[in-house]
Structure formats: C-alpha cells, structure tokens
N, C-alpha and C positions, 0 to 999 in steps of 0.2 A: 663136337669142338670142345676143346678147353677154353677155359675162362681165361683173361688178361688181368693183371693190376694196373688200375692208373689211379695218377696223384694229382691233384689237381688244387691250383692255388689261386685265391684272388687278391691284389695288392693295388694299392698301398693301403695299409692297414693304418698307422699312427698317422701318416699325413693325410689322410682322412677323418678318422676319429677326433685327433687332438686340435685340430683345427676348429676348435667350437668357442662361441664367446658366452653362451646361454645354456643352462642346463638340457634344453628341449632340442637344442643343434647336437649335444652329446648324444643325446639318446637317439634322435633320430637317424645321425651318421651311425651309432653302435648299430642297431636295427638293419639298416639299408646294404651294410655288408654282410649281416646275419642271412638278410633275406636273398639277398643276389648268390650268396653261397648254396643256401637251400632251394635255390631254383636250379642250379647245377645237380645238387643231390638228387632232388624230385624229378629230373629229366633221365637219371642213369636209373632210377627205380623204375619208372615209367617204361623203358628200353630195356628190362630183363637184366638190369644190375644189381647189387647189393652193395651199398653203404657199410665198408668193414668198419672205418675208423672216421668221426665217433659214431657212438650207437645212436641211431637217430628214428627207431620205428616208431617209439612212441612221443617224439617231439612234436611239442605243438605248433609250431612253426611250419616244419615239414608238412605236417598233417593239412593244416592252412591252405598253403601253396598247392598240393596235390588235389586238394577238395575245391579248389576256385575261391578260397574265404565261405564257403559255405560249412563253418565250423561254429560249434555255439560260443568256446571261448575265441575272441579276436586278441591274437598276441600282438604286443608292440615292443616287447623287451626281445634283445636278440639274445639267442641261446645256443647259434650254431659259430662253430670256431670257420675262419677263412682259407681254410685247408683240410682235405680230408681223402681218404683212401679208398678206393673201391674195386669189386671184382666187377668186371663187365665182360658180354660175350664178347668171341673172338672177332666177330664181324662189327662189335660197336665202335662207331664214327666219332671219336672226340670233339672233333671239331664242330659238330653237331651241339655237343654238352655246352663249350665255348657260347655258340651261337645263341643258346637259350636263356644265357646270361646276358648278354648284351641285348636281345630285343626285349627284355624284362627292363631293363636299364633305359633304354627308349622309352619303353610306357610311361615311366616313372617320368624322365624328361619330359615330355612331351605334355604330359598334365600340367605340371608345374609350368611349363612354358606358357600353356594357354591360360592357365588362372593369373596369369603375372606379367609377364613382358609383352607377350602377343599383342596385347591392346595399347602398348608403347611403343613398339619395335620402330616406327616412323621416326620419332625424334631421336635415334642415335645414328650411330653412324658403323655400319656393319654389324649392327648387334644380333641376326641372325646369323651370320658367318661365326661371330665370336663363341656363341651359343652353342652351334653345331661342332666346331674345333674343340672345343673342352669337354663338351660330352663325349664325342667319341673318341678322344684319344685319354681318358681318366684314369681307366681300369686298365692294369697290367694283369690278364688271365694267362697263366701259367700249367702246363699239365705235361706230363711224360708217362711213358708206359714202362714199367720197372719196376722191381720186388720192393727195393729199398726206398723211402721216403727222400732219403740224402740226395738221390738224384735231381729232384726236384729243385732243391739250391742252386745245383750246379746248372740247370736249367733257364735258369734266372738270369745269367750272365750272358746266355745269345741272344741279346736284346732284341727283338723285331723293330721297337720304335722307340728311341730316345727322344721326349719332349725337350723342344727348345724351349730358352727364354722366352715369356710371351710380352710383348708390346705395351705400349700407353699406362696408364695408370692402373694401379693394383688393386684388387678385391682387399678390404676390409676385413674379410673374414678369412680367405684362403689367400695368403699375401702375394703367392708366386703366380698367381692366374690374373688377366687382364678385368677390369670392373665391364659391365657391360654396355654402357653408354657408349664406348669408342673415342671418347673426347679426350683429349691430354687438360687438364686443368689449370696448367700453367699458361697455355693459349687461348683455352676454349670453356674458361670457367660457367658461364653463363648457358651454354648449351647444355654442358653436363649437368647443372644445376637444373635447367629445365627439366631434362629426362628424370631425373631421380624423383623430383618434385610430383612431376604427372605420375611416374609409377606409385608413389607412395597414396596420391590422391585415390588413383584407379582401385587398389587395395585398402583403404583407409577405413571404409564402411563397414567392411566385415572383420578385418584384421587390422585395427588400428596402432598395435604396439609391437608390430612383427617387423617392422624395418624402421629402425632407427634414425634420425635425422640427418646423422654423419654416415651413414652407411651405405655404401657404394660396392655390391657384391658382382661377384663373378656367375657363371652358369650353375657351379657346384655350389658355391654361398647359398644362391636361391634353393637349388633342390633340399640342401641341408635342412632351409629354415622351412621351405612352404610344404615339403613334402607330406607332413601330417595331415593337411586341409585335401590333400589330393589323395590319400591312401584309398578309398575305396573303390574310385575311377582308376588307379594305378596299379594296386595290387590284389582286389576283389575284395576287401574288408576295412571299414572304417576305423580309426582310432577313437579309444573311448575318452571320455574327457579328463578321467585320469592321466593320459598321456599328453592330451592336445595343452593341460593346465600344471605341466610338470612344476614340481616345487624348485624354486629360485634359490641359489647358495645363500641367500641374505636371509631369507625365510627359515631353512634348514638352521642356519647359524643360530636366529631368533629361538628356535623352539627351546632349549631349555629356561629362557626366561618367560615365557609362554606358561607354563608349567608352573614355574615360581608364582608366578601373576596369578595365577588360577588357584594356588593352595593358600597366597598370602592373604588377597583382596580382589577375590572374584567380581562381586557386586562394581568395585571401581576399576576393574579391569573392563568389565562390560560395559558400562556407562563410557568408558573411553572410547570402545569401539563403535558403539553407535553415533557419539559426537564425530567422530573421525569419518565414519561412512557418510555422515549426512553433510560433513565440511568438504566431502569430493575425493578421499582415498577410495583407490580400487579397492574391488571384491576377488580375492581369489578362490577358485575352487578346491576344494579338499578331497574330494570323492572318498578313495579307499587308504589315501595316506595319510599315515600318523595316526593309528586308531587309538592309541594309548591318550594322545592330546586332544582327540575329538571325544572321547569317552569322559576324559576330566571335565572339557568345557561343556556336556552335554548333562552332566553330573551338577554343575555350578550354573545352568541357564545362561553362558557365556559365546553362545556361537558365533554374535558378530564380531567378536574381541578377534577370536583365531582365524576369521574370514578374510581380516583385514589385509592390506597387501603388505611387505617387511618393511617396506620405507617408513610406516606408522610408528615404529617402534624404535628409532633412532633418532635424536635431535639432531645431528647433523643432517640430516637425510630432511627431513621436516622443515628445517632452515632454508635448504635449496628450493622445496616445493613453496614455501612462504614469500620467498624472493621472485617467484615465480609467478606469484599470485595466483599459483593454482589450489592453495589451501589458507583458510585464516590464521592469521598472527596468535591468536588464544589458544590455538591446539596445541602450541608447544609448552605451553602452562599446562594441559591437562596432562600432556605425557611427561612432564618433569614432576609432577606430584604422584603420576602412578611409581615411577621408577624409585622417588624416595620412600613411597608405601612398600614397594619390594624389598628395599634395602640396598639394591644394586643394579646397574643398567644389564639390559639384553647384551648375551653374548656376540662378538663381532666374527666368531670364528665357528667355521664346521670341519667336517672331517671326510675325505677324501680316502677311502680304502680301495688298495690295488692286491691281489691274490694271483696266486699263478703255481700250477706244480713243479717242481722239481725234477731235473732230467727226465721228462716224460717220453723222449725219444730213447733212452736206455730201458726204461721200465716195458716199452712195448717191444723191444727187442727181446728180452730177456724174462719176459714173462709171457704169459697167455694172453694173448691180442686181445681176444674176445673179453676175457674177465676184466681186462684194464678197462675197456670203453666200457663195459657192464658197470664196474665200481664207479667210472664218472658220472655215468646215467643217475645213479645211486644217491651220488653226491650232488648233484644239482636239483634231484627231484623233490620239490616244495621249498627250494631255495628262495625265491624271491619273497614268497609269502612268509616263510620264517624272518627273514631281514627286515620285512614289513611289520610284522605283527610283534617280535621279540625286540626289537632294537630301534622301531622307529624310523628305519633307513628307507632310502630309495633306492631300488636296483638299477642300472644302467645296462649290466650285462651280465648273464650267467650263463657259461656253457661250457662242455669240457671241462678242463681243467683252471678254467679261469674266470674271475669273477671283478667287477667293478662296481662299487656302491658309495652312496655319501650317506654322513650320519652327522644328527646331532652329535658335538665331539661328547658329550658325556657316555656316549654310548658305542663309540668306535673300538675302543681297544676290548671291550667283551665281546661284540661281534667278530673282531679279530681272532682271539681266542677262541671262540665257538666255531669257526671257520676251519680254521687249522685242525682239530679235534675231529671235527665232521669229516675231513676229508680222509684220514688217518682211517677213521671207523669204517667208511665206505668200503676201502678196498681191504679190509679186516674181515668183513661182512662177506664181499662176494667170494674171497679166496679162502674165507673159513682158517685164515691163520693170520699171525701179525706180519706185514710186509713192510720189514724196516726202511726199505728205499722208497716207498709211497709216502712222500714227505710233501710240504708246500711253503712256501716263503710269502710275505705281506708287505705290503708298506702304507701307513695310515700318515696323511700331510694332513696337519692341522693350518688351514688357510684363511687368512683375512678375507672378507668377504669382496673384499676391494681388489684383490690380486687378480689380474685377469685369468679366465678358468684356463687357456691355452696354455699359460705357464704354470698351472697348477698341476695339470695334466702330463706335461712333462719332466717336472720337478718329481712327479709322484712315480713315473717310470724308472727315472733314475733312482731312487730311493729303492724301487724293489732290485732291479736289474744289477745294478752297480754295488750298492749297500748291503741289502738283504741278501742278494745270493752272491755275490764275486766277493764282497770284502769280507762279509761274516761268515761264507761258507754254508748258504743254503738252510732249510728247514728252521727260517730265523724269522723276525720281524724287523724292520728299519721304521724309524718315526721321524717326523721332521715337525718344525713350526715355521709359518711362513708368515709374519707381521707384515703391517702394512710398509713398513721399511726394507724388507728384503729377508731372506733366509737367516734366522737366528741359532736354530739348534738342529743338530743332526744325530741320532741315537739309535743303534742297535745292538740285538744280542740273539742267540739262539733261541727258539722257543722252550727249551727244556732249563735255560733259567730266569725267562718271563714265567713261566706256568709254574707255581708251589705248590698247587693243590688241583691236581687232574679232574678230580671228581667235582669239582664248585668250579673250577677254570679260573681260580683266586691268583691273581699276579702279583708280580713283586711290588709294584706301584698300590696295590690295595695293602698290602703288609707297611711300608712306609706311612699310609694313611693312617692305617689303622693305629702304627706306633706311636702317632703325634696325638690321639685322642682329642682330637679337633684344636690341638695348641700346636701351631707350626711357625709361631712369630719369630724363634731365634734359628732353629733347623734350617728353616727356607727364607731366610730374611736375606735381602740384597746384600748385606754387611759379609755375612756367612757364607753366602756364596762367592763372593767376590775373593774372600780370601782363600778359599778352596780352588777358585781359577787363577789366581795372581800367585798363590802359594805353592800348593801342591801339584797343579797340574805340569807346571815348568820343571818341578824338582827333579833332579839326576837319580838314578838306581843307589840304593842303600844297600846295595850289597844284599847275600841272603835274607829270606824272608822279607823282603822288599814290600809285601803289600801288608803283613803284619805289622812291621814297623810304620807305614803310612796310618794305619788304622789306629794304632797307639796315638800317635802325634793328632790327628783330626780328632779323637774322642778327648784327648785331653784340652786341647783348643774348647772344643762345646762344652764340656763340663766347666772349664775357666768362667766362659763367657754365661753359662746358666746358673752355674753357683746353686747346687742342688744340696736341699736343707736336710736331706738325710740318703741312708744309703739304698732307699727303696726307689727315690727319684735318679739318683747315679746310675742305677741299674736299669731303670727305663731311660735315660739317655744315653747307656752304652746300646741297649738294644736299637734306638733310632739310628744312631750313626754305623751300626752291623747293616741294617737294612739298607740306607742310603748309601752307603760303599758299594752295594752289591749292583748299582745301576753306575757306577762310577770308574770301576775298572771293566778294560776292554773284553769281552767275551767272544771267542770266535769258534765253530764248529771246524773238525777237521776228519775227513774220513781216510783211515789208516787199513788198508787191505780191505776186509769184511768188519772191520771195527770202527765205531764212530765216536770222537773223544771231543768233548769241548773241554777246551783250553783257555784258562782263566789267566790272562795275562797279565805284566805288571804295568801297562799302560793305562795312567789314570787321566781320565776326561771328565769335565764338569758339564756337560751336555745331558747326563744323565740325570742329574740333580735339578737343573735347570729344567728338565721336561717335567719332574715330579713337580716342581713349584708351578709348572702353568697348569697341570693338570688339577693339582689343589685349587689353584686360584680359578680356575672354569668351573670346576665343582661347585662353587659359591657365587659364581659371577661377577668377580673382582678386575679379571683382566680387560683392559682398553685395547 
C-alpha cells in the first residue's frame, strides 16, 4: 500500500503564548505548544510514519518524548513548530494522532490540578467544572490528508467547536477565560478572596512567589504558571534550575549596569550585594545564564552582587520595599552611592527579538523540501547555546525558521544581524549554492521593564509582521522603543541597508557611533533632533534630487551649529550627517521578477535618528 500525506496543526498559537505576565510563563507556554506538537510527531514516527517537515530526527525534544524522558539532555526550550507534514501508511488513523495530543495535555493538566487547585476545590463554586471545560476546549487540533499544506488552512474554517464567551470574573493572565473560584467579585468578594487566599497558602511553602496577591487564574493560566513544577510527573523529565529560575525582564535590563559596576567598582558592588542580601533581598539562581556576567563576577569575587533580585538595582523599586517594610531604609543610600560611583544608573530597557523566515511556503514548493528542512535544522543546531554564550541572551523558542529570545539591550542588534546571516548561510551550505529567496526578517523591541509582557509580545509580533515584512518588503529588520509612557519610535530597513560589512556584521548604527568619536552632544542633541523632526520631516518634495537637497540643508544647519574650526573638522561633520541620514530616509525592499531592488525613497523620518540617540545613550546608560 502506498503512503498518504498528512498535515497536522495545533492552535491557538499567539493566544496561548502571548498571554504571559512573567518570562517563565512565556517559556512554559512556548514549550508546552512544542511538546504537544512533538507528541503528535512521535505518534506518527512510532506508527510507521515519517515526519517530512520539519526535520526532527535529531531533535532533542522529539527524542525525549519518544524515550519518555530517559535522555541525558532534558529540554525545556521549545524547538518544534505547531504544524508539520508527515508521510504515513495508508491505514494510519489520524484521529489517534489527535488523541495522543489530548491524552498528553490531560496528563499535564491533571498534574497541575493535583499540585494546586485540588486541595482547595471545596472553597470554590463549580471549580472542577470550570477546570474541565477550559482544559477540554482549549486546543484546536486540525489535520487533513492532502499533498498541499494550504488545504490545512481551509480546514480551519470548518470549525467543529466554537468557544463561547465564558461567564463570571475573568482570569488575570488569560482574560477571556473565567477564573477558577467561580465567584463574582461584585457580589461575592469575600468568598472569592477566601478561595484564592487558601490556594496561595497551600502552595506558599514550596512556591511562595508563583501566585501574586492580585492574581486570580483560569485552568490555562494555572497550567502555564505551575507546569514547570510538575514536569517530571507530567512529561517524564524535570525542568532544570535554569528553567525554573528563568531570568526576569528586569534582570535582563539591569545586565549592562551590572557589567559596568563590575568593571568600575567591583568591591563596592559586592559590598552592596552582601548588605542587600543581609537586608532581605531575594537571591536569584543564574545557573547557565549570562556566562560573560558570571565570569566577570568570578574574576572580581562578586558573586553575591549578581545573584541579587533585580529590584535591588533600582531606587524606585527599593523605595516600594522600604515602604512595605521589607528592607531597611539605609539600603537606598548604599544603592545611590553605588550608582554614583558607576557614573550612571542601571538601564531600564531590555530587548525582545523575534525572527521568522520569509515566504517559507514558497520555498518549500519551489525547492527540494528535504533540503529546505535540512537547512532549517542546520540553522537551529546549537542556536540556543550561541545566543547564550555570544550575546548573553535567553532563548524562548528556536525551531524551524522561528526564533524568539531576549537580550540585554546592548547585545540585541548584533545578535539579530548574526542570526540573519546564519539563516542565509545554512541554506547555502545545504544547497551548495546561494539561495537568494532564503531570507529572514526580524523585529527588535526595546521595552521598559514595566511595560506588561503581553503588550511587548503583541507589539513585537506587529513589528515583525506588519513593519519588517509587509511594509519594508521582507529580508528586513524593524526596531521599536517602548518607554514607560508608550511607543516612541518605530523604524525599519532592509538588511542590505543596515549591514555595512558582512564579514564583521558591522551596521549603519556602528558607523554612526564611530563617526561621532564619543562626541555626540550636537548631532544627537534634543534640539538638533527636534529641528529634524519639526522642519525636515514635514518638508514637501523639493523636486529632482530631493534627498541631495535635504542632505545639503541638514549639513549646512549642522555645520552652522557646530562651527568647526578647520576643514578637517568640517569634513568629519559632513561624514556624521552622511551616516545619520542613511537611517532617516525610508528604504524598502521590492521584488521585480527575479530581481531584488532596494528602493531609497524620498520619505524623511526622524525615527532612525531617535533610535541612534537611544542606542548611544543606552550604551553608556543614560536613558531613564
């Protein structure tokens, strides 16, 4: 009998992953989606089938699933996409593949239930019914038997189940779902409070920080939050400490400041660390994370300093702890003295990176599918380790053509450039030729650590899909800045205009910084940038050679303000403007037949200059 082709998909994706408040929620969500997809793949492989796309023969997660956790390496990072293509025997029962996923999901849900809610279910109203309804109806599993994967998208329109609006008060993590107490706060506040207080008390001895005072979760929210603690029982292997104690966005933001403190005043930093720990500041476990930071601390005998909870690095956070009488008032003086010695405060921004291959469906149709799958496998091989070791990043997901990771903000752009080049090289290596259409797009969102993670994830996705891909033409990078008061900058450009030296991955922003030679008071001053924004951005077209005319006008303005003393300084000023304007005129990538054209438009936008200022400030830690 001949084989048949099956396409299998699990959803919702964004609705599950993006509903996260903590970095570990995000890690857990991404892993669970990958794990369930892996259960479907493992079922196919164990019943005479072959997964055609993606290539999973060497995938650690698939190996762990098939060997029931009896593997040396215990994966905790998602590496499998939510959909796959497989060749299966003619008598293969696709419904059993779906059952394998639902069985695995129920086992996870049951383990979380027993650890947490089961002990207080009698305190709620219909708590078990709420739990079962949400667990049973959450996933949409779709499969079709067809050669073309596009049929899978059509199949999704034939919905077997349409979720109804849930009643009652909503989950603080997954807002469309009912919270588990079953009580309505407006009428039954005391009963609702009793339920959640009892649940918090039940888990507080082992997991005192895992359920916030104001959090009231649904079944899905509880599973996302507590799955890491029941992993061994639920999936066959436990999560390592580096996953259980995944770094917070606040800690990632503070990373450059910690490096600076260890370079400028290590003894003072360690003294502060010991005082803070003695005063009641929590310690964090870094394990394998941030190897450069850990090496720096070891070199300076300052391990206590880097093991502090990140709240210890921000005066406003300490003031809250002081007000709550959790730490003594004098600790704030210690911190302020440390910051003074450092020369600038700890950064409040971290970077979220999202990356995605461009038009992968077309690539699969037009090129050898097996080779495409192999190229993506080569791209992902060792990726998490490289992100960690080379860029101090923490990986949330790395599989297929998709990457999501977080970085200290001074490492993100270099990492994004490296990943884009790595993607292309992987295809060239497998195909033994340059594959022009094998490109990727990325988004970097520099976010203040106080911006809700859910919003950061959604905005990062918008930057990637709407700006880098749709607006700029793919093979592009979009970057944004989200301050504590909202989005302030959105900028994008094709990779070919960003990367100036492919051998060294040097970017146009590196060139801007180099041209300033550490002196940026005028070029990136608020007054000069305001003039660019208020005068040149709204300026109408000046006829032919518009860009050259704008360049001459801006250069003349800059030289008038700078007043260079000689021709050499004047030439340096002209070079500075030359580089700066490269990020001010909008560039787009367009495909014309078989040719790719980078169009340098006449549209002038100041966001590129504002981004350059932000990056320059963050490199020396000035931005609040």
